[in-house]
Structures are given as structure tokens and as C-alpha cells.
C-alpha positions as CSV (number, residue, x, y, z in Angstrom):
1,M,111.7,30.1,-61.4
2,A,109.8,33.5,-62.2
3,E,111.8,34.9,-59.2
4,A,115.0,33.7,-60.6
5,G,114.5,35.5,-63.8
6,R,113.4,38.6,-62.3
7,E,116.5,39.0,-60.3
8,R,118.7,38.2,-63.3
9,I,116.9,41.0,-65.1
10,E,117.1,43.3,-62.3
11,A,120.9,42.8,-61.6
12,M,121.6,44.6,-64.9
13,G,120.7,47.8,-63.2
14,R,122.5,47.6,-60.0
15,E,125.5,45.4,-60.4
16,G,129.0,46.6,-61.0
17,I,129.3,47.7,-64.2
18,S,133.0,45.8,-65.1
19,R,131.3,42.6,-63.6
20,L,128.3,43.1,-65.8
21,L,130.6,43.4,-68.6
22,L,132.5,40.6,-68.2
23,R,129.5,38.4,-67.3
24,F,127.4,39.5,-70.5
25,S,130.0,39.8,-72.9
26,A,132.5,36.8,-71.9
27,P,130.0,34.2,-73.3
28,A,129.4,36.3,-76.2
29,I,133.2,36.7,-76.8
30,I,134.2,33.0,-76.4
31,A,131.1,32.4,-79.0
32,N,132.1,35.0,-81.4
33,E,135.6,33.7,-81.3
34,A,134.6,30.2,-81.9
35,S,132.8,31.3,-84.6
36,A,135.7,33.5,-86.2
37,S,137.9,30.3,-85.6
38,Y,135.9,28.2,-87.6
39,E,136.1,30.3,-90.5
40,L,140.0,30.4,-89.8
41,F,140.3,26.7,-89.7
42,D,138.1,26.3,-92.7
43,A,140.6,28.5,-94.6
44,I,143.5,26.5,-93.1
45,W,142.0,23.3,-94.0
46,C,140.7,24.4,-97.5
47,G,144.2,26.0,-98.2
48,R,145.6,22.4,-98.0
49,L,143.2,21.4,-101.0
50,A,144.4,24.3,-103.5
51,T,144.9,28.3,-103.8
52,E,141.5,28.3,-105.7
53,A,139.8,26.8,-103.1
54,L,141.1,29.6,-100.6
55,A,140.2,32.1,-103.3
56,A,136.9,30.3,-103.3
57,L,136.4,31.2,-99.5
58,T,137.2,34.8,-100.5
59,V,134.4,35.0,-103.0
60,A,132.0,33.3,-100.8
61,G,132.5,36.0,-98.2
62,P,130.0,38.7,-99.8
63,L,127.4,36.1,-100.0
64,M,127.7,34.9,-96.3
65,A,127.4,38.6,-95.5
66,I,124.3,39.1,-97.4
67,Y,122.8,36.0,-95.2
68,R,124.2,37.5,-92.0
69,A,122.6,41.0,-93.1
70,I,119.2,39.4,-93.4
71,G,119.5,37.8,-90.1
72,S,121.2,40.1,-87.8
73,G,118.7,42.9,-88.4
74,I,115.9,40.5,-86.8
75,A,117.9,39.5,-83.9
76,V,119.7,43.0,-83.0
77,G,116.3,44.9,-83.3
78,S,114.3,42.3,-81.1
79,A,116.9,42.3,-78.5
80,S,116.8,46.0,-78.3
81,L,113.1,46.2,-78.1
82,I,113.0,43.3,-75.4
83,A,115.7,44.7,-73.3
84,R,113.9,48.5,-73.3
85,S,110.7,46.7,-72.4
86,L,112.1,44.9,-69.6
87,G,113.6,47.6,-68.3
88,A,110.5,49.9,-68.5
89,G,108.7,46.8,-66.8
90,R,106.5,46.2,-70.0
91,K,106.7,42.2,-70.0
92,D,103.8,41.6,-72.4
93,E,105.6,43.7,-75.1
94,A,108.5,41.8,-74.5
95,N,107.0,38.6,-74.9
96,R,105.2,39.9,-78.2
97,A,108.5,40.8,-79.3
98,A,110.1,37.8,-78.8
99,C,107.5,35.8,-80.7
100,N,107.3,38.3,-83.5
101,S,111.0,38.0,-84.0
102,I,110.6,34.2,-84.6
103,F,107.8,34.9,-86.9
104,L,110.0,37.1,-88.7
105,F,112.9,34.3,-88.7
106,F,110.3,31.6,-90.4
107,M,109.3,34.1,-93.2
108,V,112.3,35.7,-94.1
109,S,114.9,33.2,-93.9
110,G,112.6,30.9,-96.4
111,I,112.5,33.7,-98.7
112,G,116.0,34.5,-98.6
113,A,117.1,30.9,-99.1
114,F,114.9,30.4,-102.2
115,L,116.0,33.6,-103.9
116,C,119.6,33.0,-103.1
117,L,119.4,29.6,-104.8
118,L,117.9,30.6,-107.6
119,G,120.7,33.4,-108.6
120,L,123.7,31.3,-106.9
121,E,125.9,31.0,-109.8
122,L,125.2,34.7,-111.0
123,F,126.1,36.1,-107.7
124,L,129.4,34.2,-107.5
125,H,130.4,35.4,-110.9
126,L,129.5,38.9,-109.6
127,F,131.6,38.4,-106.6
128,G,134.8,37.8,-108.7
129,A,134.7,34.0,-109.3
130,S,136.9,32.9,-112.3
131,E,136.4,29.8,-114.2
132,S,138.9,28.1,-112.2
133,V,137.4,29.0,-108.5
134,M,133.7,28.6,-109.5
135,P,133.4,25.1,-109.0
136,F,134.7,25.3,-105.4
137,A,132.8,28.4,-104.4
138,Y,129.4,26.9,-105.9
139,S,129.9,23.3,-103.9
140,Y,130.4,25.4,-100.7
141,M,128.0,28.0,-101.1
142,F,125.0,25.8,-102.3
143,I,125.1,23.8,-98.9
144,E,125.6,27.0,-97.0
145,T,122.4,28.5,-98.6
146,L,120.6,25.4,-98.0
147,G,121.3,26.0,-94.3
148,M,120.4,29.5,-94.0
149,P,117.0,28.9,-91.9
150,I,119.2,26.9,-89.3
151,D,121.7,29.7,-89.4
152,F,119.3,32.6,-88.8
153,F,117.6,30.7,-85.8
154,L,120.7,30.1,-84.2
155,I,121.4,34.0,-84.2
156,V,117.7,34.9,-83.4
157,A,117.2,32.2,-80.5
158,A,120.8,33.2,-78.9
159,E,119.8,36.9,-78.5
160,L,116.4,35.8,-77.1
161,V,118.4,33.9,-74.3
162,R,121.1,36.8,-74.0
163,V,118.8,39.4,-73.5
164,Q,116.5,38.0,-71.1
165,G,119.6,37.7,-68.5
166,S,121.1,34.4,-69.6
167,P,124.1,35.3,-71.5
168,T,126.1,32.2,-70.5
169,I,123.5,29.7,-72.0
170,A,123.6,31.9,-75.3
171,G,127.0,31.7,-75.4
172,I,127.4,28.0,-74.7
173,G,124.6,27.4,-77.4
174,L,127.1,29.5,-80.2
175,L,130.0,27.7,-78.9
176,V,128.6,24.0,-79.4
177,A,127.8,25.1,-82.9
178,N,131.3,26.4,-83.5
179,V,133.3,23.8,-81.9
180,A,131.1,21.0,-83.5
181,D,131.9,22.6,-86.8
182,M,135.7,22.6,-86.3
183,I,135.7,19.0,-85.3
184,W,133.3,17.9,-88.3
185,S,134.9,20.0,-91.2
186,P,138.3,18.4,-91.5
187,I,136.5,14.9,-91.2
188,L,134.2,15.8,-94.0
189,I,136.8,17.8,-96.2
190,F,139.5,14.9,-96.0
191,G,137.5,12.1,-95.3
192,L,138.0,9.7,-92.1
193,G,136.7,6.0,-91.7
194,P,133.4,5.6,-93.0
195,F,132.9,9.4,-94.0
196,P,134.0,10.3,-97.7
197,A,136.4,13.0,-98.6
198,L,133.7,15.6,-99.9
199,G,136.7,18.6,-100.4
200,I,135.3,22.1,-100.1
201,A,131.8,21.1,-99.5
202,G,132.7,19.3,-96.4
203,A,133.6,22.4,-94.7
204,A,130.0,23.7,-95.6
205,L,128.3,20.7,-94.3
206,G,130.4,20.7,-91.2
207,T,129.0,24.0,-90.5
208,L,125.6,22.7,-91.0
209,I,126.0,20.0,-88.4
210,G,127.4,22.3,-86.1
211,R,124.6,25.0,-86.4
212,S,121.9,22.2,-86.2
213,L,123.6,21.0,-82.6
214,G,123.6,24.6,-81.3
215,V,120.0,25.2,-82.4
216,A,118.7,22.2,-80.5
217,L,120.2,23.3,-77.5
218,L,118.8,26.8,-77.5
219,I,115.3,25.5,-78.4
220,L,115.4,23.2,-75.3
221,Y,116.5,26.2,-73.1
222,L,113.8,28.7,-74.6
223,G,111.3,25.8,-74.2
224,F,111.8,25.0,-70.6
225,R,113.9,27.6,-68.9
226,S,112.9,30.9,-70.7
227,I,111.1,34.0,-69.0
228,Y,109.2,34.3,-72.2
229,R,105.4,33.3,-72.5
230,F,105.0,31.7,-76.0
231,R,101.3,32.0,-77.0
232,L,99.7,31.7,-79.9
233,S,98.3,34.9,-79.9
234,Y,101.7,36.7,-79.6
235,F,102.9,35.0,-83.0
236,I,100.4,37.0,-84.9
237,P,102.4,39.7,-86.7
238,D,102.1,43.1,-85.0
239,Y,103.3,45.8,-87.4
240,R,104.3,48.0,-84.7
241,I,106.6,45.8,-83.2
242,I,107.7,44.7,-86.3
243,A,108.4,48.2,-87.4
244,N,110.3,48.9,-84.3
245,I,112.5,45.9,-84.7
246,Y,113.5,46.7,-88.0
247,S,113.8,50.5,-87.2
248,I,116.6,49.7,-84.7
249,G,117.9,46.4,-86.4
250,A,118.2,48.1,-90.0
251,S,121.5,49.5,-88.8
252,S,123.0,45.7,-88.1
253,S,121.4,44.6,-91.5
254,L,122.9,47.6,-93.3
255,R,126.3,47.2,-91.7
256,A,126.2,43.6,-92.9
257,G,124.9,44.4,-96.4
258,A,127.5,47.2,-96.7
259,V,130.1,44.6,-95.8
260,S,129.1,42.4,-98.7
261,I,128.9,45.1,-101.2
262,S,132.9,46.3,-100.0
263,Q,133.7,42.6,-100.0
264,M,132.3,42.2,-103.6
265,L,134.1,45.2,-104.7
266,S,137.4,44.1,-102.8
267,C,137.1,40.7,-104.4
268,R,136.9,42.2,-108.0
269,V,139.8,44.6,-107.3
270,A,141.9,41.7,-106.0
271,S,141.2,39.3,-108.6
272,S,142.2,41.9,-111.5
273,F,145.9,41.4,-109.8
274,G,145.3,37.8,-109.9
275,T,144.2,34.3,-107.9
276,I,146.9,34.8,-105.3
277,P,146.1,38.4,-104.2
278,L,142.5,37.2,-104.1
279,A,143.8,34.5,-101.7
280,V,145.6,36.9,-99.5
281,L,142.5,39.0,-99.3
282,G,140.3,36.3,-97.9
283,T,143.1,35.3,-95.3
284,L,143.2,39.0,-94.2
285,F,139.3,39.0,-93.9
286,R,139.7,35.9,-91.5
287,V,142.2,37.2,-89.5
288,N,140.2,40.3,-89.1
289,R,137.3,38.3,-88.1
290,I,139.2,36.9,-85.1
291,N,140.0,40.5,-84.1
292,F,136.6,41.8,-84.7
293,A,134.8,39.1,-82.9
294,F,136.1,40.2,-79.6
295,S,134.4,43.6,-80.0
296,I,131.3,42.1,-81.4
297,G,131.1,39.9,-78.2
298,I,131.5,42.9,-76.1
299,S,128.8,44.8,-78.1
300,Q,126.6,42.1,-77.7
301,G,126.8,42.3,-74.0
302,V,126.7,46.1,-74.3
303,L,123.3,46.2,-75.8
304,P,121.1,44.6,-73.3
305,L,122.8,46.6,-70.6
306,V,122.6,49.8,-72.3
307,G,118.7,49.2,-73.1
308,Y,117.8,48.1,-69.7
309,N,119.6,50.9,-67.8
310,F,118.3,53.3,-70.5
311,G,115.0,52.0,-70.1
312,S,115.3,52.6,-66.2
313,R,116.6,56.3,-66.8
314,K,120.0,55.6,-65.3
315,N,122.0,57.3,-67.7
316,D,125.3,57.3,-65.9
317,R,125.4,53.9,-65.8
318,V,124.9,54.0,-69.5
319,R,127.9,56.2,-70.2
320,K,130.3,54.3,-68.2
321,I,129.1,51.1,-69.7
322,V,130.1,52.3,-73.4
323,V,133.3,54.1,-72.3
324,K,134.5,50.9,-70.4
325,A,133.6,48.7,-73.1
326,G,135.4,51.1,-75.7
327,L,138.6,51.0,-74.0
328,V,138.7,47.1,-73.6
329,S,138.0,46.8,-77.5
330,L,140.8,49.1,-78.1
331,S,143.1,47.4,-76.0
332,W,142.4,44.2,-77.7
333,G,142.7,45.6,-81.3
334,A,146.1,47.2,-80.4
335,L,147.3,43.7,-79.2
336,W,146.3,42.2,-82.5
337,C,148.0,45.0,-84.5
338,A,151.3,44.4,-82.9
339,A,151.2,40.7,-83.5
340,A,150.2,41.2,-87.2
341,M,153.1,43.9,-87.7
342,L,155.8,41.9,-86.0
343,F,154.8,38.0,-87.1
344,P,153.3,38.5,-90.3
345,G,155.2,35.7,-92.2
346,Q,154.3,33.2,-89.4
347,I,150.4,33.8,-89.6
348,L,150.4,33.6,-93.3
349,S,152.1,30.3,-93.3
350,L,149.4,28.8,-91.4
351,F,147.3,29.2,-94.6
352,S,149.6,28.3,-97.3
353,Q,153.4,27.5,-98.0
354,D,153.5,28.9,-101.0
355,P,156.2,31.5,-101.3
356,D,154.4,33.9,-103.6
357,F,151.4,33.9,-101.3
358,I,153.5,34.7,-98.3
359,R,155.5,37.2,-100.0
360,E,152.6,39.0,-101.4
361,G,150.7,38.7,-97.9
362,I,153.3,40.1,-95.5
363,R,153.1,43.7,-96.6
364,G,149.2,43.5,-97.3
365,L,148.8,42.2,-93.4
366,Q,151.0,44.8,-91.9
367,I,149.1,47.6,-93.8
368,F,145.4,46.0,-93.3
369,S,146.4,45.5,-89.6
370,I,146.3,49.3,-88.8
371,A,142.4,48.8,-89.1
372,F,142.5,46.6,-86.3
373,L,142.6,49.7,-83.8
374,M,139.3,50.9,-85.0
375,V,137.1,48.2,-83.6
376,P,135.5,50.4,-80.9
377,E,133.2,51.8,-83.8
378,V,131.1,48.5,-83.1
379,I,130.6,49.6,-79.3
380,I,129.3,52.8,-80.4
381,S,126.8,51.3,-82.9
382,S,125.4,48.9,-80.0
383,F,125.1,52.0,-77.7
384,F,122.8,53.8,-80.3
385,Q,121.0,50.6,-80.9
386,G,120.5,50.2,-77.1
387,I,118.9,53.6,-76.6
388,G,116.8,53.1,-79.3
389,K,118.3,55.9,-81.5
390,A,117.7,54.3,-85.0
391,I,119.3,57.2,-87.4
392,P,122.6,57.6,-85.3
393,S,123.1,53.8,-85.3
394,L,122.2,53.5,-89.0
395,I,124.9,56.4,-89.6
396,V,127.8,54.6,-87.3
397,S,127.1,51.1,-88.6
398,S,127.2,51.9,-92.3
399,S,129.6,54.9,-92.6
400,R,132.8,52.6,-92.6
401,Q,131.3,50.6,-95.4
402,I,129.4,52.7,-97.5
403,L,130.6,56.4,-96.9
404,F,134.2,55.5,-96.7
405,L,135.7,52.4,-97.7
406,I,133.6,52.1,-100.9
407,P,135.0,55.4,-102.1
408,C,138.4,54.2,-101.0
409,L,138.5,51.0,-102.9
410,L,137.4,53.0,-106.0
411,I,140.0,55.2,-105.8
412,L,143.0,53.9,-103.8
413,P,143.9,50.8,-105.9
414,Y,144.0,52.8,-109.1
415,V,146.4,55.2,-107.6
416,F,148.8,53.2,-105.6
417,G,148.1,49.6,-107.1
418,I,147.5,46.6,-104.6
419,E,148.9,48.4,-101.5
420,G,146.0,50.7,-102.2
421,L,143.6,47.9,-101.6
422,W,145.2,47.0,-98.4
423,S,145.5,50.7,-97.3
424,S,141.6,51.2,-98.0
425,Y,140.7,49.2,-94.8
426,P,142.5,51.2,-92.1
427,A,141.6,54.8,-94.0
428,A,138.1,53.9,-93.8
429,G,138.1,52.6,-90.2
430,A,139.8,55.9,-89.2
431,M,137.3,58.2,-90.7
432,A,134.4,55.9,-89.4
433,L,135.6,55.8,-85.7
434,T,136.0,59.6,-85.7
435,L,132.5,60.3,-87.0
436,G,130.9,57.8,-84.4
437,G,133.1,59.4,-81.7
438,V,131.8,62.8,-82.4
439,L,128.0,61.4,-82.3
440,T,128.6,59.8,-79.2
441,I,129.9,63.1,-77.4
442,F,127.0,64.7,-78.7
443,Q,124.7,61.8,-77.1
444,F,126.3,61.6,-73.9
445,R,125.8,65.5,-73.3
446,K,122.1,65.1,-74.2
447,L,122.0,61.9,-71.5
448,N,123.7,64.1,-68.9
449,S,121.1,67.0,-69.6
450,D,117.9,64.3,-69.3
451,Q,119.5,63.1,-66.2
452,I,119.6,66.7,-64.7
453,A,116.3,67.5,-65.9
454,T,114.8,64.4,-64.2
């Protein structure tokens, strides 16, 4: 068992890069696309209930982004530290990082769920829920908030499994969670056999069931097939390890938190134009998630590969991993941009047959889809996380939302109306990708000089 685990880890430093990217990213891509698909299908099913239900999912988006922000920092930070520790041969540090990340999960998810439940209605009003939308939004987010600890542990457990060299198992766990969600959500939304029709609350309950199944599978694997050693002493908080986890994971948390802020602002801008633009905005977010999920999956494969090779001082392989992953991500974004430009009406009709919704959405989707070309930005962020560069990773991950998107949302809609809202996303994405590209070039030059020096 230990020998097989060691071979899986060492393969990260010697196998062909294209093969490694495929092996580490494919399961994550499938899992992330499944996750994006469940959000897409939830919107399709809820759109059959009422336009207000579709708008409620839009309003729920910023709060969901906050939940992801809290959990993603632990998952990404621990994955980076574990990968670098394994690459440098420090197994005891990797074990302690794994156990400390689980401790953080229990502490942070419990506190987060409690606080969010206390202020749930206030948050939803803040995020743009009108009186007609509030009942749908509250029913959905009450169950989602109760399930936050399970959602957290699914993210953390998947990263622990992936970074030890078992990306397929991590992907299977996430895939099981999302496929189960897609099966249960329509059953619980509309009712089938002994199951009552729960409306929009059924979509959230289906998600909770799916996440529970995924967590159960990953716990079994970590308990019986993991390379980690789970000792009680390793769970005692090590503040040096926790600081290391959050110094790197903060960029992911900030990015997700910034997404929440920008989504909240977008929702308020869209709701000022009416319920239909708010529903259209939510649809654009979900279509974008399908596109973005692919690059997120690649970045999840990139992070342990970059971390291990950087820890092993194989800087040339680090550069090749980042460049190849970025080109693949860009190609995928171009494909989705073309589809949105050519078939906007067909895409929007999946969510609603309302002619006003489709008419409003066509121009919005065509403008918004230009942002699909900016997805390599997430690869750049994972590169800096993988090599342990907290500040550049923080700059790259936060620049799109904080430095560029929020100012665009504050200015463009008031100059160009609703089209200014749609245009804010590609404008911010182009500026963020440019900034990330410049920082990457400088870091590549430093890696090259370090390799020559050694």
C-alpha cells in the first residue's frame, strides 16, 4: 500500500506533462462540470415553477459564494502545503496539514452555518430579494445553510484525496454527489410517488442528499486507502500550519468572497431594471459556471503538480505545466464563446419560454460570453498557489472581482443601461487576465534564474 502510494506521488515529477494534466485534471473537470450542471438543471427545473423562483436562485448566488469562500480557503491552502511537503519529502508535515485542515473544517463550518442562519433574511434582502422573490429564496437558502458543514467537508476531503495522488477517486466522490443531486432534485421539486412536491426547497434538499453520499464515499477512502496517518496528536491545532494554510488559501477565499460582493452588486443593479433582468442574470451566471468549471478542474489538477515539482526544484516542468494548462483552458473558453454568440436563443429557451425573458437575454448572453475567453486567469492563480506565493496569488485571484469588476458595475450600467451590466464582465476579465499574465512572465523569469543558479 505504502509503496503504491509513493509511486503515485513520485510520478508527478517524472511522467509526461500532458499525460499528468489529463490524469489529474480530467476527474476534477468531470466533477466540476457535474457540479455546474446540477446548478444549471436546478435553474431549468425551478424556471418551470415561476420566473420568481429563477430570480430567487440568482439572489441566492452571492450567499452561496460566501459559503464557498469560507471552505475553499481551507481546501486549497492545505492542498498546496501538502503537495509541497510531499515534494520535499516531509511526510510528517503533510500528515499534520491534512489533520489540521479537518480540524479547521469542523470549527469554521459550524460557526459559519450558525451565523448565516441568524442573518439569513437580512442577507437575502441585501442581495436584492424583492417581496415576491423572498419566499422562494428563503426556502432554498435555509436548507443550503443547514447543509453547509457537509458541503465543506466534501470540498476538503476531495482535495486531501486528490493531492495524495488519487485524483480519480476525488473526482468520483464529487461526481457521485452531483449526479445524485441531479436525480433527487426534480423528484423533490415536483414530487414523485411517495415523495411530496417541495418546490424550490426540493432543489436544496436534493443537493444535501447528493453531498452526503459524496462525503460518505470519500470518508471510506480516507479511512482505509489513504497515505495519511491520522493520529490524535496531529489534530491539535498547529498555528504555524494553520497560518501557512490560510496564507495560501486566502486568495481562494478572497476570490470567492469577491464573487459574492460582485454578485450582490450585480443582483441589485439587475433588480433595478425588473424581475426579468434579474432572472436573466442568474441564467448567465449558470451558463458561465459550465464554461468556468472546466478551467477550475484544470486548475485543481495544476496545483498539486506545480506544488510537487516546485518542491522538487523542477522549475522547467512547472512552466510547461502552466503554459499547457492555460492554452487548453483558452481553447475551451473560445468554444463556449462561439456557441453563445451563434445560438443564444436556443440556450435561453432551456430555462424559460417567456418571450420577454428570451428577448432580454439574447443580447445579454452575447455580450457576457466574451468573458468566456478570460478563463486562463484561474490557471495563473493556481500556479502562484502551487509555488507558495501568497501575495501574487491574492492579487490575481482578487483583481477581476475587486479591482476591476466592482468599479465596472458601479459605472457602466449607469452610463449604458442594462448593456453596461452585461459588458462589465468581459471588461473586468480582460484587465484581470492582462495583469495575471504580466505577473506570470516575471515569475517565470525568476524560476529560470533560480534553476540556472542551482
